[in-house]
TIPA-813629 format. One record per residue (C-alpha): residue number from 1; residue in three letters; y, z, x. Coordinates in Angstrom, 1 decimal, padded with zeros to 4 digits. Each point is the difference from the previous one (the first is absolute). Example, Ala and Ser with C-alpha at 12.3 -4.5 7.8 and 13.67 -1.06 7.14 Angstrom:
REM residues 2
KOLLO	k	r	c2	c3	c1
KOLLO	1	Ala	-004.5	007.8	012.3
KOLLO	2	Ser	003.4	-000.7	001.4
END
This chain:
REM residues 407
KOLLO	k	r	c2	c3	c1
KOLLO	1	Met	-100.6	-108.7	037.4
KOLLO	2	Gln	000.2	001.8	-003.3
KOLLO	3	Arg	-003.7	001.1	000.3
KOLLO	4	Asp	000.6	001.3	003.5
KOLLO	5	Ala	003.1	002.0	-001.2
KOLLO	6	Gln	-002.1	001.7	-002.7
KOLLO	7	Arg	-002.6	001.1	002.5
KOLLO	8	Arg	-000.2	003.5	001.2
KOLLO	9	Ala	002.7	001.1	002.5
KOLLO	10	Ala	-001.6	001.6	003.0
KOLLO	11	Pro	002.3	002.7	001.6
KOLLO	12	Asp	-000.1	000.0	003.8
KOLLO	13	Arg	-001.8	-003.3	000.1
KOLLO	14	Gly	-002.9	000.9	-002.1
KOLLO	15	Arg	-001.0	003.4	001.5
KOLLO	16	Thr	-000.6	001.4	-003.4
KOLLO	17	Leu	-002.6	-002.7	-000.6
KOLLO	18	Leu	-002.0	000.8	003.1
KOLLO	19	Gly	-002.6	002.1	-001.9
KOLLO	20	Pro	-000.6	-002.5	-002.8
KOLLO	21	Ala	-000.2	-002.8	002.5
KOLLO	22	Leu	-002.5	001.8	002.2
KOLLO	23	Ala	-002.1	000.9	-003.0
KOLLO	24	Leu	-000.2	-003.7	-001.0
KOLLO	25	Ile	-001.0	-001.1	003.5
KOLLO	26	His	-002.4	003.0	000.3
KOLLO	27	Thr	-001.9	-001.1	-003.1
KOLLO	28	Gly	000.0	-003.7	000.8
KOLLO	29	Arg	002.4	-000.9	-002.9
KOLLO	30	Ala	002.6	-001.5	002.4
KOLLO	31	Pro	-001.8	-002.1	002.6
KOLLO	32	Thr	003.2	-002.0	000.7
KOLLO	33	Arg	003.7	000.6	000.1
KOLLO	34	Ser	000.5	-002.2	-003.0
KOLLO	35	Ala	-002.5	002.0	-002.0
KOLLO	36	Leu	001.8	003.2	001.0
KOLLO	37	Thr	003.3	-001.5	-001.0
KOLLO	38	Arg	-001.4	-000.8	-003.5
KOLLO	39	Ala	-001.7	003.4	-000.4
KOLLO	40	Leu	003.1	001.9	000.9
KOLLO	41	Asp	002.3	-002.3	-001.9
KOLLO	42	Val	002.5	-000.2	002.9
KOLLO	43	Thr	001.6	-002.7	002.1
KOLLO	44	Arg	-001.7	-001.6	003.0
KOLLO	45	Ala	002.5	001.7	002.2
KOLLO	46	Thr	-000.8	003.5	-001.3
KOLLO	47	Ala	-003.8	-000.7	000.3
KOLLO	48	Gly	000.6	-001.1	003.5
KOLLO	49	Ala	001.9	003.2	000.9
KOLLO	50	Val	-002.7	002.1	-001.6
KOLLO	51	Thr	-002.9	-001.6	001.9
KOLLO	52	Ala	002.0	000.1	003.2
KOLLO	53	Glu	000.4	003.7	-000.3
KOLLO	54	Leu	-003.7	000.6	-000.9
KOLLO	55	Glu	-000.9	-002.0	003.0
KOLLO	56	Ala	002.3	002.0	002.2
KOLLO	57	Leu	-001.6	003.2	-001.2
KOLLO	58	Gly	-003.4	-001.4	001.2
KOLLO	59	Leu	-001.5	-000.2	-003.5
KOLLO	60	Ile	-000.3	-003.7	-000.6
KOLLO	61	Thr	000.0	-003.3	001.8
KOLLO	62	Val	002.0	-003.0	-001.0
KOLLO	63	Asp	-001.6	-003.3	001.1
KOLLO	64	Ser	002.8	-002.5	000.6
KOLLO	65	Arg	-002.4	-002.9	-000.5
KOLLO	66	Pro	000.5	-001.1	-003.5
KOLLO	67	Ala	-002.7	000.5	-002.6
KOLLO	68	Gly	-000.9	-002.5	-002.7
KOLLO	69	Gly	000.1	-003.7	000.0
KOLLO	70	Gly	001.2	-000.5	-003.6
KOLLO	71	Arg	003.4	-001.0	-001.3
KOLLO	72	Gly	003.1	002.0	000.8
KOLLO	73	Arg	001.0	002.0	003.0
KOLLO	74	Pro	-003.0	001.4	002.0
KOLLO	75	Ser	-000.1	003.7	000.3
KOLLO	76	His	-000.8	002.5	002.8
KOLLO	77	Arg	-003.3	001.9	-000.2
KOLLO	78	Leu	000.1	003.8	-000.4
KOLLO	79	Ala	-002.8	002.4	001.0
KOLLO	80	Val	-000.5	003.6	001.0
KOLLO	81	Asp	000.3	000.5	003.7
KOLLO	82	Pro	-003.5	000.3	001.5
KOLLO	83	Glu	001.4	002.0	002.8
KOLLO	84	Gly	002.1	002.2	-002.2
KOLLO	85	Pro	-000.4	003.7	-000.7
KOLLO	86	Val	-003.1	001.5	-001.5
KOLLO	87	Val	-001.0	003.0	-002.1
KOLLO	88	Ile	-003.2	002.0	000.1
KOLLO	89	Ala	-002.3	-000.4	-003.1
KOLLO	90	Gly	-002.8	002.5	-000.4
KOLLO	91	Gln	-002.7	000.6	-002.5
KOLLO	92	Ile	-002.5	002.9	-000.5
KOLLO	93	His	-003.3	-001.1	-001.5
KOLLO	94	Val	-002.8	002.2	-001.2
KOLLO	95	Asp	-002.0	-000.9	003.1
KOLLO	96	Gly	002.6	-001.0	002.6
KOLLO	97	Leu	003.6	-000.7	001.1
KOLLO	98	Ser	001.8	-003.3	000.3
KOLLO	99	Val	003.2	-000.6	001.9
KOLLO	100	Ala	002.0	-003.2	000.8
KOLLO	101	Leu	003.4	-001.0	001.1
KOLLO	102	Ala	001.8	-002.2	-002.5
KOLLO	103	Gly	003.0	-002.3	000.2
KOLLO	104	Leu	002.0	-001.4	-002.8
KOLLO	105	Gly	-001.6	-002.6	-002.3
KOLLO	106	Gly	-003.1	002.1	-000.7
KOLLO	107	Leu	-001.3	-000.9	003.5
KOLLO	108	Leu	-002.4	002.5	001.5
KOLLO	109	Glu	-001.2	000.2	003.5
KOLLO	110	Pro	-003.8	000.4	000.2
KOLLO	111	Pro	-000.8	003.4	-001.6
KOLLO	112	Val	-001.7	002.7	002.0
KOLLO	113	Gln	-002.9	001.9	-001.7
KOLLO	114	Arg	-000.6	003.7	001.0
KOLLO	115	Pro	-002.6	002.5	-001.3
KOLLO	116	Leu	001.1	003.0	-001.9
KOLLO	117	Pro	000.5	003.1	002.1
KOLLO	118	Ala	-002.8	002.5	000.0
KOLLO	119	Ala	002.1	002.4	-002.1
KOLLO	120	Thr	001.5	-001.7	-003.1
KOLLO	121	Asp	002.7	002.5	-000.8
KOLLO	122	Pro	003.4	-001.6	-000.7
KOLLO	123	Val	001.7	001.0	003.2
KOLLO	124	Arg	-002.8	-001.4	002.3
KOLLO	125	Met	-000.3	-003.2	-002.0
KOLLO	126	Leu	003.7	-000.7	-000.1
KOLLO	127	Arg	000.2	000.8	003.7
KOLLO	128	Ala	-002.8	-002.4	000.8
KOLLO	129	Val	001.6	-002.9	-001.9
KOLLO	130	Ala	003.5	000.8	001.4
KOLLO	131	Gln	-001.3	000.0	003.6
KOLLO	132	Ala	-001.9	-003.3	-000.6
KOLLO	133	Gly	003.2	-001.6	-001.1
KOLLO	134	Ala	001.9	001.4	002.9
KOLLO	135	Glu	-002.5	-001.6	002.4
KOLLO	136	Leu	000.7	-003.4	-001.5
KOLLO	137	Ala	003.7	000.5	000.2
KOLLO	138	Arg	-000.1	001.1	003.7
KOLLO	139	Ala	-002.1	-003.1	000.9
KOLLO	140	Ser	002.4	-002.4	-001.8
KOLLO	141	Asp	003.1	-001.7	001.4
KOLLO	142	Arg	001.6	-000.1	-003.4
KOLLO	143	Arg	002.3	002.6	-001.3
KOLLO	144	Cys	-001.5	002.4	-002.6
KOLLO	145	Leu	002.1	001.0	-002.9
KOLLO	146	Gly	-002.2	002.2	-002.3
KOLLO	147	Ala	-003.4	001.1	-001.1
KOLLO	148	Ala	-001.6	000.1	-003.4
KOLLO	149	Leu	-003.4	001.1	-001.2
KOLLO	150	Ala	-002.3	-001.0	-003.0
KOLLO	151	Leu	-002.1	002.8	-001.4
KOLLO	152	Pro	-003.1	-000.3	-002.4
KOLLO	153	Asn	001.4	002.6	-002.4
KOLLO	154	Pro	003.0	000.5	-002.3
KOLLO	155	Val	003.3	000.9	001.9
KOLLO	156	Thr	002.8	001.5	-002.0
KOLLO	157	Glu	003.6	-001.3	000.1
KOLLO	158	Pro	002.4	000.9	001.4
KOLLO	159	Asp	-001.5	003.1	001.8
KOLLO	160	Gly	-003.1	-001.8	001.4
KOLLO	161	Thr	-002.8	002.4	-000.8
KOLLO	162	Ala	-003.6	-000.9	-000.4
KOLLO	163	Leu	-001.6	000.8	-003.3
KOLLO	164	Ala	-003.7	-000.2	-000.7
KOLLO	165	Ala	-001.0	-001.0	003.5
KOLLO	166	Leu	-003.6	000.1	-001.1
KOLLO	167	His	-001.5	-002.0	002.9
KOLLO	168	Phe	001.1	002.5	002.6
KOLLO	169	Ala	000.2	003.3	-002.0
KOLLO	170	Trp	003.7	000.5	001.1
KOLLO	171	Pro	001.8	002.7	-002.0
KOLLO	172	Ser	001.8	-001.4	-003.0
KOLLO	173	Gly	003.7	-000.3	000.9
KOLLO	174	Thr	-000.5	-000.5	003.7
KOLLO	175	Pro	003.4	-001.1	001.3
KOLLO	176	Val	-001.3	-003.2	001.7
KOLLO	177	Ala	003.4	-001.7	000.4
KOLLO	178	Asp	001.4	003.0	002.0
KOLLO	179	Leu	-003.2	000.4	002.0
KOLLO	180	Tyr	-000.1	-003.6	000.9
KOLLO	181	Asp	003.6	000.0	001.0
KOLLO	182	Val	-000.6	003.0	002.3
KOLLO	183	Glu	-003.0	-001.7	001.7
KOLLO	184	Val	001.8	-003.3	000.5
KOLLO	185	Gly	002.9	001.9	001.4
KOLLO	186	Arg	-002.3	001.7	002.5
KOLLO	187	Ala	-001.6	-003.2	001.2
KOLLO	188	Asp	001.3	-002.1	002.9
KOLLO	189	His	000.9	-003.5	-001.2
KOLLO	190	Gly	001.5	-001.2	003.2
KOLLO	191	Pro	003.5	-000.9	001.0
KOLLO	192	Leu	000.4	-002.9	-002.5
KOLLO	193	Ala	-000.5	002.1	-003.1
KOLLO	194	Leu	002.7	001.7	-002.0
KOLLO	195	Asp	000.2	003.7	000.5
KOLLO	196	Pro	-000.6	001.6	-002.4
KOLLO	197	Leu	-002.1	-002.6	-001.6
KOLLO	198	Pro	000.5	-000.2	-003.9
KOLLO	199	Thr	-003.2	000.6	-001.9
KOLLO	200	Ser	-001.3	-000.6	-003.6
KOLLO	201	Ile	-003.2	000.4	-001.9
KOLLO	202	Ala	-001.5	-001.3	-003.3
KOLLO	203	Asn	-003.2	-000.7	-001.9
KOLLO	204	Asp	-002.0	-002.9	001.4
KOLLO	205	Ala	-000.5	-001.8	-003.3
KOLLO	206	Asn	003.7	000.0	-000.6
KOLLO	207	Leu	000.7	-001.4	003.4
KOLLO	208	Gly	-002.7	-002.6	-000.3
KOLLO	209	Ala	001.5	-001.2	-003.3
KOLLO	210	Leu	003.5	-000.2	001.6
KOLLO	211	Ala	-001.4	-002.0	002.9
KOLLO	212	Glu	-001.9	-002.5	-002.3
KOLLO	213	Tyr	003.2	-000.4	-002.1
KOLLO	214	Arg	002.1	-000.9	002.9
KOLLO	215	His	-002.4	-001.8	002.3
KOLLO	216	Gly	-003.2	-000.8	-001.8
KOLLO	217	Ala	-001.7	-000.7	-003.3
KOLLO	218	Gly	002.8	001.6	-002.1
KOLLO	219	Arg	002.8	-002.2	001.1
KOLLO	220	Gly	001.8	-001.3	-003.1
KOLLO	221	Ala	-001.4	002.6	-002.4
KOLLO	222	Arg	002.3	002.1	-002.2
KOLLO	223	His	-002.5	002.7	-001.0
KOLLO	224	Leu	-002.6	000.3	002.7
KOLLO	225	Leu	-003.0	002.3	-000.4
KOLLO	226	Leu	-002.1	000.7	003.1
KOLLO	227	Val	-003.4	001.7	-000.2
KOLLO	228	Thr	-001.9	000.8	003.1
KOLLO	229	Ser	-003.1	001.8	001.4
KOLLO	230	Gly	000.0	000.8	003.6
KOLLO	231	His	-002.6	002.1	001.8
KOLLO	232	Arg	-000.2	002.4	-002.9
KOLLO	233	Gly	001.7	000.3	-003.4
KOLLO	234	Val	002.3	-002.3	-001.9
KOLLO	235	Gly	003.8	-000.4	000.1
KOLLO	236	Gly	002.5	-001.9	-002.1
KOLLO	237	Ala	003.6	-000.9	000.1
KOLLO	238	Leu	002.6	-001.9	-002.0
KOLLO	239	Val	003.0	-002.0	001.3
KOLLO	240	Ile	002.6	-000.9	-002.6
KOLLO	241	Asp	002.7	-002.5	001.0
KOLLO	242	Gly	-000.4	000.9	003.6
KOLLO	243	Arg	-000.1	003.7	-000.3
KOLLO	244	Leu	-003.0	002.3	000.1
KOLLO	245	His	-000.5	002.0	-003.2
KOLLO	246	Thr	-000.8	003.4	001.3
KOLLO	247	Gly	000.8	002.2	-003.0
KOLLO	248	Ser	002.1	003.1	-000.2
KOLLO	249	Ala	-001.4	001.5	003.2
KOLLO	250	Gly	-001.9	-002.8	001.8
KOLLO	251	Leu	-003.3	000.5	-001.8
KOLLO	252	Ala	-000.2	-002.9	-002.4
KOLLO	253	Leu	-002.9	-002.4	-000.3
KOLLO	254	Glu	-002.9	002.3	001.0
KOLLO	255	Val	-002.3	-002.5	-001.5
KOLLO	256	Gly	-003.0	001.4	001.9
KOLLO	257	His	-000.2	002.8	-002.5
KOLLO	258	Leu	-000.2	-002.3	-003.1
KOLLO	259	Thr	-003.4	000.7	-001.7
KOLLO	260	Val	-002.2	-003.1	-000.3
KOLLO	261	Asp	-003.3	001.7	-000.7
KOLLO	262	Pro	000.0	003.5	-001.5
KOLLO	263	Leu	-003.6	000.6	001.1
KOLLO	264	Gly	000.5	-001.6	003.4
KOLLO	265	Arg	000.0	001.2	003.5
KOLLO	266	Pro	001.9	003.3	000.8
KOLLO	267	Cys	003.4	-000.4	001.6
KOLLO	268	Gln	001.6	002.3	002.5
KOLLO	269	Cys	002.7	000.8	-002.5
KOLLO	270	Gly	-002.6	001.8	-002.2
KOLLO	271	Asn	-000.5	-002.6	-002.7
KOLLO	272	Arg	-002.7	-002.6	-000.4
KOLLO	273	Gly	000.1	-003.8	-000.1
KOLLO	274	Cys	003.5	-000.4	001.6
KOLLO	275	Leu	000.8	-003.5	001.4
KOLLO	276	Asn	000.0	001.9	003.3
KOLLO	277	Ala	-003.6	000.9	-000.3
KOLLO	278	Glu	-001.2	-003.2	-001.7
KOLLO	279	Thr	001.5	-002.8	002.0
KOLLO	280	Asp	000.3	001.2	003.7
KOLLO	281	Pro	-002.4	-000.7	002.8
KOLLO	282	Asp	-002.2	003.0	-000.7
KOLLO	283	Ala	-000.4	-001.1	-003.6
KOLLO	284	Leu	-001.1	-003.5	001.1
KOLLO	285	Phe	-002.7	001.5	002.3
KOLLO	286	Ala	-001.1	002.4	-002.8
KOLLO	287	Ala	-000.3	-002.9	-002.4
KOLLO	288	Ala	-002.2	-001.9	002.5
KOLLO	289	Gly	-002.1	003.1	000.6
KOLLO	290	Leu	000.8	-000.2	003.7
KOLLO	291	Thr	001.3	002.5	002.6
KOLLO	292	Pro	002.7	-001.2	002.4
KOLLO	293	Asp	-000.2	000.4	003.7
KOLLO	294	Pro	002.0	003.1	000.9
KOLLO	295	Gly	000.8	-001.4	003.5
KOLLO	296	Arg	001.9	-003.0	-001.4
KOLLO	297	Pro	003.2	-000.3	-002.0
KOLLO	298	Leu	-000.9	000.2	-003.7
KOLLO	299	Leu	002.4	-002.7	-001.1
KOLLO	300	Asp	-001.5	-002.5	002.4
KOLLO	301	Gln	-003.5	000.7	-001.3
KOLLO	302	Ala	001.1	-000.3	-003.6
KOLLO	303	Arg	001.6	-003.4	000.7
KOLLO	304	Glu	-003.3	-001.2	001.5
KOLLO	305	Leu	-001.8	001.1	-003.1
KOLLO	306	Cys	002.4	-002.0	-002.1
KOLLO	307	Arg	-000.6	-003.1	002.1
KOLLO	308	Ala	-003.8	000.6	-000.3
KOLLO	309	Ala	000.3	-000.3	-003.8
KOLLO	310	Ala	-000.1	-003.8	000.4
KOLLO	311	Thr	-003.7	000.2	001.0
KOLLO	312	Asp	-001.2	003.5	-000.7
KOLLO	313	Glu	-000.9	001.1	-003.6
KOLLO	314	Arg	000.5	003.7	000.6
KOLLO	315	Ala	003.4	-000.6	001.6
KOLLO	316	Arg	001.0	-002.4	-002.8
KOLLO	317	Ala	-000.9	002.6	-002.7
KOLLO	318	Ala	002.0	002.7	001.8
KOLLO	319	Val	003.0	-002.3	000.3
KOLLO	320	Glu	-000.1	-000.9	-003.7
KOLLO	321	His	-000.4	003.7	-001.0
KOLLO	322	Val	003.1	001.0	002.0
KOLLO	323	Ile	002.0	-003.1	-001.1
KOLLO	324	Asp	-000.6	000.9	-003.6
KOLLO	325	Arg	001.5	003.5	000.6
KOLLO	326	Leu	002.9	-001.5	001.9
KOLLO	327	Gly	000.7	-002.4	-002.8
KOLLO	328	Leu	000.2	002.8	-002.5
KOLLO	329	Gly	002.5	001.8	002.2
KOLLO	330	Leu	002.1	-003.1	000.6
KOLLO	331	Ala	000.1	-000.8	-003.7
KOLLO	332	Gly	001.1	003.5	-000.9
KOLLO	333	Val	002.8	000.0	002.5
KOLLO	334	Ala	001.1	-003.5	-000.9
KOLLO	335	Asn	000.2	001.0	-003.7
KOLLO	336	Ile	002.4	002.7	000.9
KOLLO	337	Leu	002.1	-001.7	002.7
KOLLO	338	Asn	-000.2	-003.7	-000.9
KOLLO	339	Pro	000.3	-001.3	003.6
KOLLO	340	Asp	000.5	-003.7	000.7
KOLLO	341	Arg	-002.3	000.2	003.0
KOLLO	342	Val	-002.9	002.2	001.1
KOLLO	343	Val	-000.7	000.1	003.7
KOLLO	344	Leu	-003.3	001.5	001.2
KOLLO	345	Ser	-000.5	001.2	003.6
KOLLO	346	Gly	-002.6	001.9	002.0
KOLLO	347	Leu	-003.5	000.0	-001.4
KOLLO	348	His	001.4	-001.3	-003.4
KOLLO	349	Leu	001.0	-003.2	001.7
KOLLO	350	Asp	-003.6	-000.5	001.2
KOLLO	351	Leu	-001.3	000.8	-003.5
KOLLO	352	Leu	002.4	-002.7	-001.4
KOLLO	353	Glu	-001.2	-002.5	002.5
KOLLO	354	Ala	-003.6	000.8	-000.7
KOLLO	355	Ala	000.2	-000.6	-003.8
KOLLO	356	Pro	003.5	-001.2	-001.0
KOLLO	357	Glu	-000.9	-001.3	-003.4
KOLLO	358	Arg	-001.8	003.2	-001.0
KOLLO	359	Leu	002.9	002.2	000.9
KOLLO	360	Arg	002.5	-002.2	-001.8
KOLLO	361	Ala	-002.2	-000.2	-003.0
KOLLO	362	Val	-000.3	003.8	-000.3
KOLLO	363	Val	003.8	000.4	000.2
KOLLO	364	Ala	000.5	-002.8	-002.5
KOLLO	365	Glu	-002.4	001.6	-002.5
KOLLO	366	Arg	001.5	003.5	000.3
KOLLO	367	Cys	003.7	-000.8	000.5
KOLLO	368	Leu	002.3	-001.3	-002.8
KOLLO	369	Trp	002.1	-002.0	002.5
KOLLO	370	Gly	-003.1	-001.1	001.8
KOLLO	371	Arg	-001.3	-001.9	-003.0
KOLLO	372	Ser	003.0	-002.3	000.2
KOLLO	373	Gly	-000.6	-000.6	003.6
KOLLO	374	Arg	003.2	001.7	001.1
KOLLO	375	Val	-001.3	002.4	002.5
KOLLO	376	Pro	-000.6	-002.0	003.3
KOLLO	377	Ile	-002.4	002.0	002.3
KOLLO	378	Val	000.3	-001.0	003.6
KOLLO	379	Gly	-001.2	001.2	003.3
KOLLO	380	Ala	002.3	001.7	002.6
KOLLO	381	Glu	001.1	-002.2	002.9
KOLLO	382	Leu	000.8	002.6	002.6
KOLLO	383	Ala	-002.7	001.3	002.3
KOLLO	384	His	001.8	003.3	000.6
KOLLO	385	Ser	002.2	000.4	-003.1
KOLLO	386	Ala	000.5	003.8	000.3
KOLLO	387	Leu	001.1	-000.4	003.6
KOLLO	388	Val	002.4	-002.8	-000.9
KOLLO	389	Gly	001.3	002.2	-002.8
KOLLO	390	Ala	000.5	002.9	002.4
KOLLO	391	Ala	002.0	-002.4	002.1
KOLLO	392	Glu	002.1	-000.9	-003.0
KOLLO	393	Leu	000.7	003.7	-000.5
KOLLO	394	Ala	001.1	000.4	003.6
KOLLO	395	Trp	002.2	-003.1	-000.1
KOLLO	396	Arg	001.7	001.0	-003.3
KOLLO	397	Pro	003.1	001.6	001.5
KOLLO	398	Tyr	000.6	-003.0	002.4
KOLLO	399	Leu	-000.5	-002.5	-002.8
KOLLO	400	Ala	002.7	001.9	-001.9
KOLLO	401	Asp	002.3	000.2	003.0
KOLLO	402	Pro	-001.0	-002.4	002.8
KOLLO	403	Gln	002.9	001.2	002.2
KOLLO	404	Ser	-001.7	003.4	000.3
KOLLO	405	Val	-002.5	-001.5	002.5
KOLLO	406	Ala	002.8	000.0	002.5
KOLLO	407	Val	000.3	003.8	-000.1
END
C-alpha cells in the first residue's frame, strides 16, 4: 500500500501518461500491461485506464487472454493495432524513390519502388514522391495522419533546407521542407487522410539511426553510431540516450567527408579520399576493376560483388581494400565519439558480413577504445531503416500527444 501511494498520481485517470505509454508499446518495451505498469511506475488501475484510452483511440490492442504462465497474476498482452492509422514514409535515393505506409511499432507495409522522374530538379522529384505516397493512402482503408521524407543529403534544422545536395545538383539552400509540404498539400490522399496532412523531412542516415535505435540493432545502446552507404556516398548519425545528435543546425556527423586516403579517389565535395569516395558501391567496383551494369540498381550489384568474395579472388581483394578504408574511418569517428555500439547498414553491412574479423581488426588496431574490445560493431537489422525512420518522424507528434489522432 505504501509503495502504491508513492507511485505517480495520474490526473484524469492517466491521460498525461498516454504519450509515454504509447512510446513504450510502440518500441516493444511494454508487451504486457504489467510491464507497462512497472515502466510507468503507476498503479494497475492507472495502467488499465491508460491502455483503455489508447485502445479507444484505435492505436493499440489489449488482448484479454492473459500472457505468461509464471508465478503471480497473469497480465494482458499489449500491441499496436494492426488496423490502426498509418503515416506515409518516403525516401529519395540517388537512383530511385521508395514509398510505404507505416503503422506504429516500426511496421511498414510493402514499400513501392519508383524510378526518378526524367527531370531531377527538386520540385519535380518532391512532387513525384508526394504523389506516390498519395496513391498508397488513397488505396488504403486505414486513416493517414502524416507524411515524412528521407533525403540523401544534409537538411538544416529548423528551417528544412538542403545543403550540398551533390547527387542531384540542387541549389544549396533549396527549401525542401516547404516544397515537400506544398506538393503533399496538392496531392489527393483520399477521404481518410487528414487535411492538411502534416509533413516533415530529414537526412536519411539520421532517420536510419533513429529506426535502428528504436526497433533494430541499436536497442539498448546509450551512444549509438550508425554508418551507412546506400546507392552512392556514405552517411553517419549518432543517437545519445534516445535523441539524435544533429548539431547546432542539423548538420552533425557528416562522416562521409572524413578523409581516409589523402591520395585516394576524388569526392564530389572537391576533396580526395573521403569515406564517401572510398567505401561506397562505386568504390567497390573501382577496386575490383569492374564496371557496373547501368541498367540495374548499383547497390544490388555491389551486394552481389560482396557475396562473390567468398569464391572470387578479385572480388575478395576489392572487399578487403574497401574494408580497410572503412575501418580507418570507423576508428577515427569512434576515437572522437566513444560510442558503445556501432551499427553498419547498406553496403557496409554486406562488407561486415563478407569479412567481419578483418573489419573489426582494423578498427581495434586504429581505435584506442577498440583495443580494449569496447566498440561492438554489428549489422543493421531493419531492411528499410530510412523508411522506418521517416515513419518515426511522421509519428512523432502523435507519440507526444496520442489524443491528437482524434482531431
